[in-house]
Backbone bond lengths (Angstrom), bond angles and torsions (degrees), N, CA, C in turn:
res aa  C-N    CA-C-N  psi(-1)  N-CA   C-N-CA  omega(-1)  CA-C   N-CA-C  phi
1 M - - - 1.401 - - 1.537 109.99 -
2 G 1.246 113.36 149.63 1.482 119.43 177.84 1.539 110.29 -87.73
3 P 1.285 114.13 -172.69 1.482 119.54 176.79 1.548 111.12 -56.67
4 R 1.261 114.74 138.01 1.476 122.53 179.70 1.509 112.02 57.21
5 G 1.358 118.15 29.90 1.455 122.58 173.80 1.531 114.40 80.87
6 G 1.316 117.04 6.48 1.455 118.69 -179.53 1.546 111.40 -81.29
7 K 1.350 115.46 -178.13 1.423 121.61 178.30 1.516 111.92 -69.13
8 L 1.336 116.57 145.58 1.462 120.25 172.54 1.514 107.42 -69.09
9 R 1.313 117.19 133.64 1.444 120.77 172.88 1.510 108.55 -123.47
10 R 1.320 115.71 162.31 1.471 118.39 177.80 1.518 113.08 -52.74
11 S 1.338 116.81 -36.55 1.413 120.79 -175.22 1.538 113.12 -72.47
12 N 1.366 118.31 -25.08 1.481 118.26 178.44 1.504 112.46 -111.63
13 F 1.314 118.68 -3.35 1.478 119.49 -177.26 1.536 113.62 -69.71
14 R 1.318 116.09 -36.55 1.475 121.20 -174.78 1.547 109.20 -56.96
15 D 1.319 118.07 -47.54 1.455 120.23 -178.83 1.506 112.29 -62.25
16 D 1.340 115.29 -39.45 1.495 117.74 177.29 1.499 112.26 -66.49
17 W 1.347 116.47 -39.10 1.480 120.44 177.75 1.535 110.11 -62.21
18 I 1.295 117.42 -44.79 1.477 121.86 -176.94 1.530 108.07 -62.29
19 R 1.355 117.44 -45.86 1.453 120.48 -179.79 1.533 111.45 -61.67
20 A 1.332 117.01 -43.38 1.453 122.27 -179.58 1.518 111.65 -65.64
21 R 1.330 114.99 -45.14 1.495 121.23 179.47 1.500 109.14 -62.49
22 T 1.306 119.09 -42.89 1.475 122.12 -179.49 1.500 110.43 -65.61
23 A 1.320 117.23 -45.20 1.463 122.73 -179.49 1.504 112.13 -60.47
24 A 1.391 116.79 -34.69 1.483 121.35 179.48 1.528 111.26 -82.65
25 G 1.343 118.75 -5.23 1.456 119.74 -177.95 1.490 113.34 73.71
26 V 1.311 119.48 26.19 1.463 123.68 -179.72 1.519 108.42 -88.98
27 S 1.295 118.42 143.73 1.419 126.61 178.76 1.482 111.86 -57.71
28 E 1.343 118.18 142.71 1.464 120.72 178.13 1.496 111.32 -67.56
29 D 1.330 119.16 -11.46 1.462 121.30 174.54 1.483 113.81 -73.37
30 A 1.339 116.22 -17.42 1.456 120.40 179.91 1.568 110.51 -76.31
31 H 1.321 112.95 133.50 1.491 119.58 178.21 1.523 107.96 -105.34
32 F 1.354 115.09 154.43 1.454 119.40 -179.78 1.522 110.61 -57.20
33 H 1.331 119.26 -36.43 1.481 120.61 -179.65 1.512 112.06 -64.02
34 D 1.348 117.06 -24.42 1.476 120.23 179.86 1.528 109.80 -61.50
35 L 1.355 119.70 -25.20 1.444 120.52 176.45 1.484 112.68 -63.52
36 R 1.308 118.62 -31.17 1.481 123.42 178.08 1.539 110.53 -65.54
37 H 1.369 113.60 -46.44 1.477 117.02 177.00 1.532 110.64 -60.54
38 T 1.315 117.79 -45.08 1.439 121.70 179.87 1.515 111.96 -62.24
39 G 1.292 117.28 -46.18 1.491 120.70 179.59 1.515 111.29 -60.54
40 N 1.323 117.62 -43.52 1.464 122.23 179.68 1.505 109.30 -64.95
41 T 1.313 119.23 -46.16 1.420 122.85 -176.58 1.547 110.87 -63.54
42 L 1.330 116.24 -46.19 1.481 119.94 -179.66 1.526 111.34 -63.69
43 A 1.353 115.98 -41.75 1.472 119.41 -179.66 1.531 110.83 -66.10
44 S 1.299 116.57 -42.78 1.502 117.60 -179.06 1.491 110.31 -69.56
45 Q 1.342 121.11 -37.95 1.424 122.66 178.09 1.536 113.57 -64.48
46 N 1.351 113.80 -22.13 1.457 117.64 179.01 1.500 112.40 -104.00
47 G 1.335 115.84 27.12 1.472 121.74 169.32 1.487 117.85 92.56
48 A 1.328 119.56 7.22 1.482 118.77 179.22 1.558 109.77 -69.58
49 S 1.267 113.19 136.15 1.461 119.16 176.36 1.538 109.82 -78.46
50 T 1.299 117.59 169.01 1.472 122.26 -179.69 1.508 108.11 -59.96
51 R 1.338 117.16 -45.31 1.499 119.86 178.83 1.487 112.73 -59.85
52 E 1.379 115.76 -41.43 1.468 119.29 178.32 1.512 111.87 -65.66
53 L 1.355 116.39 -37.20 1.481 118.87 176.38 1.508 109.87 -64.77
54 M 1.338 116.45 -42.38 1.466 118.33 179.86 1.497 111.41 -58.52
55 T 1.344 117.73 -43.02 1.477 120.95 -179.46 1.504 112.13 -68.56
56 R 1.341 116.16 -45.37 1.454 120.43 -177.37 1.489 112.11 -67.71
57 M 1.306 120.58 -40.47 1.411 124.43 -173.46 1.560 114.44 -98.36
58 G 1.326 116.52 -4.39 1.441 119.41 177.87 1.515 117.01 78.26
59 H 1.290 117.41 26.04 1.474 121.70 179.12 1.493 108.39 -76.45
60 S 1.301 115.51 141.50 1.488 120.57 -179.33 1.494 111.57 -92.77
61 S 1.346 117.95 -15.53 1.486 119.90 -179.67 1.522 109.80 -143.25
62 T 1.371 115.16 160.39 1.445 118.84 174.96 1.512 110.69 -61.68
63 R 1.270 116.14 -37.49 1.517 121.32 -179.80 1.523 109.49 -54.82
64 A 1.335 115.66 -48.73 1.474 120.93 179.35 1.498 111.80 -61.01
65 A 1.313 117.14 -40.11 1.499 121.16 -179.66 1.539 109.40 -67.06
66 L 1.326 116.75 -42.21 1.478 119.85 -176.95 1.497 112.82 -68.14
67 I 1.320 119.11 -27.59 1.438 123.27 178.62 1.516 110.57 -58.62
68 Y 1.327 115.61 -36.95 1.452 119.71 -176.23 1.545 114.91 -89.75
69 Q 1.302 116.82 -10.02 1.467 118.49 179.41 1.505 111.26 -77.40
70 H 1.279 117.13 133.44 1.480 123.69 -178.40 1.518 106.71 -127.62
71 I 1.319 116.55 136.43 1.455 120.58 174.52 1.514 109.59 -94.06
72 T 1.277 115.86 141.56 1.459 121.66 177.03 1.501 106.58 -114.02
73 S 1.338 117.38 159.33 1.438 120.49 177.62 1.551 111.85 -63.26
74 D 1.327 115.06 -35.52 1.496 116.89 176.40 1.537 111.37 -62.63
75 R 1.300 116.49 -45.45 1.455 120.06 178.47 1.518 111.20 -63.18
76 D 1.342 116.64 -42.45 1.462 121.12 -179.93 1.514 109.58 -61.67
77 R 1.367 120.57 -40.12 1.414 125.02 179.48 1.525 109.11 -65.12
78 A 1.305 118.40 -43.78 1.465 124.20 -179.45 1.534 111.02 -61.36
79 I 1.328 115.80 -42.14 1.480 119.37 177.40 1.503 111.33 -65.70
80 A 1.347 117.40 -44.67 1.458 119.47 176.95 1.530 113.35 -61.57
81 D 1.340 117.28 -40.99 1.468 121.15 175.52 1.550 112.59 -59.92
82 R 1.310 115.15 -46.70 1.471 120.05 179.17 1.530 111.46 -61.06
83 M 1.340 116.55 -41.92 1.445 121.55 -179.97 1.531 109.11 -62.48
84 G 1.379 116.24 -43.34 1.426 121.28 178.84 1.527 112.20 -62.26
85 E 1.313 115.90 -42.12 1.479 120.79 176.86 1.516 110.44 -59.79
86 A 1.326 117.33 -43.74 1.467 120.55 -178.83 1.517 110.72 -63.99
87 V 1.319 118.38 -39.56 1.506 121.82 179.76 1.524 108.50 -67.50
88 R 1.369 118.24 -46.59 1.443 119.62 178.55 1.499 112.14 -59.50
89 K 1.331 118.00 -40.04 1.431 122.23 179.79 1.563 111.05 -63.68
90 A 1.342 114.41 -43.38 1.445 121.20 -178.53 1.567 109.87 -65.80
91 L 1.337 116.74 -31.42 1.444 121.02 179.25 1.519 112.40 -89.07
92 G 1.317 117.61 -2.17 1.450 120.84 179.83 1.512 113.85 76.98
93 R 1.296 118.36 21.44 1.479 122.58 -179.07 1.529 109.31 -104.13
94 Q 1.284 114.76 143.86 1.461 119.47 175.75 1.530 113.49 -117.20
95 D 1.324 115.13 2.63 1.466 119.92 -177.51 1.518 110.06 -67.47
96 P 1.353 117.23 144.05 1.463 119.96 177.55 1.503 112.11 -66.27
97 P 1.315 116.36 160.10 1.473 119.64 178.52 1.520 110.44 -64.67
98 P 1.327 117.43 149.65 1.483 121.33 177.61 1.521 110.02 -66.93
99 E 1.320 116.31 156.93 1.436 121.53 -179.72 1.511 111.06 -68.53
100 A 1.326 115.63 -45.91 1.492 122.00 -179.20 1.542 109.18 -81.39
101 S 1.313 115.04 144.53 1.462 117.76 176.07 1.553 110.53 -101.56
102 G 1.269 116.80 163.08 1.448 120.43 178.46 1.543 111.22 101.95
103 T 1.285 116.35 171.60 1.462 119.62 -179.90 1.507 111.91 -84.97
104 Q 1.315 116.30 166.44 1.480 120.78 179.71 1.530 109.36 -60.24
105 V 1.304 116.99 -35.81 1.439 121.31 179.47 1.522 111.82 -61.32
106 A 1.348 113.36 -39.56 1.475 118.09 -177.99 1.507 115.35 -80.84
107 Q 1.332 115.45 -18.95 1.466 120.20 179.50 1.502 112.67 -84.77
108 P 1.328 114.05 137.02 1.507 115.99 -179.62 1.528 109.58 -70.61
109 D 1.356 116.43 153.68 1.480 119.80 178.99 1.516 110.13 -78.75
């Protein structure tokens, strides 16, 4: 809500954003639009599909949704681990993944 309960407008939003940011202890380097990046990243890291991100964040196209998706090394590791589990299951193996990555040809003796 804007001043006196009215609509937020571009002209009065900045002051409200600064007050909220300061009250939350967020750096003045943070911009309101940064919240969109954070929301998209957190949702995608927690399993949201592109369609779900589009709905939640109000994107009108998949291209817009993909712009905000960021991969992290933790998420990349989780994806690789799940793919490995699926392959081991399909091959009927229950052994844990090896410590070293790469093929035997690529690994030194």
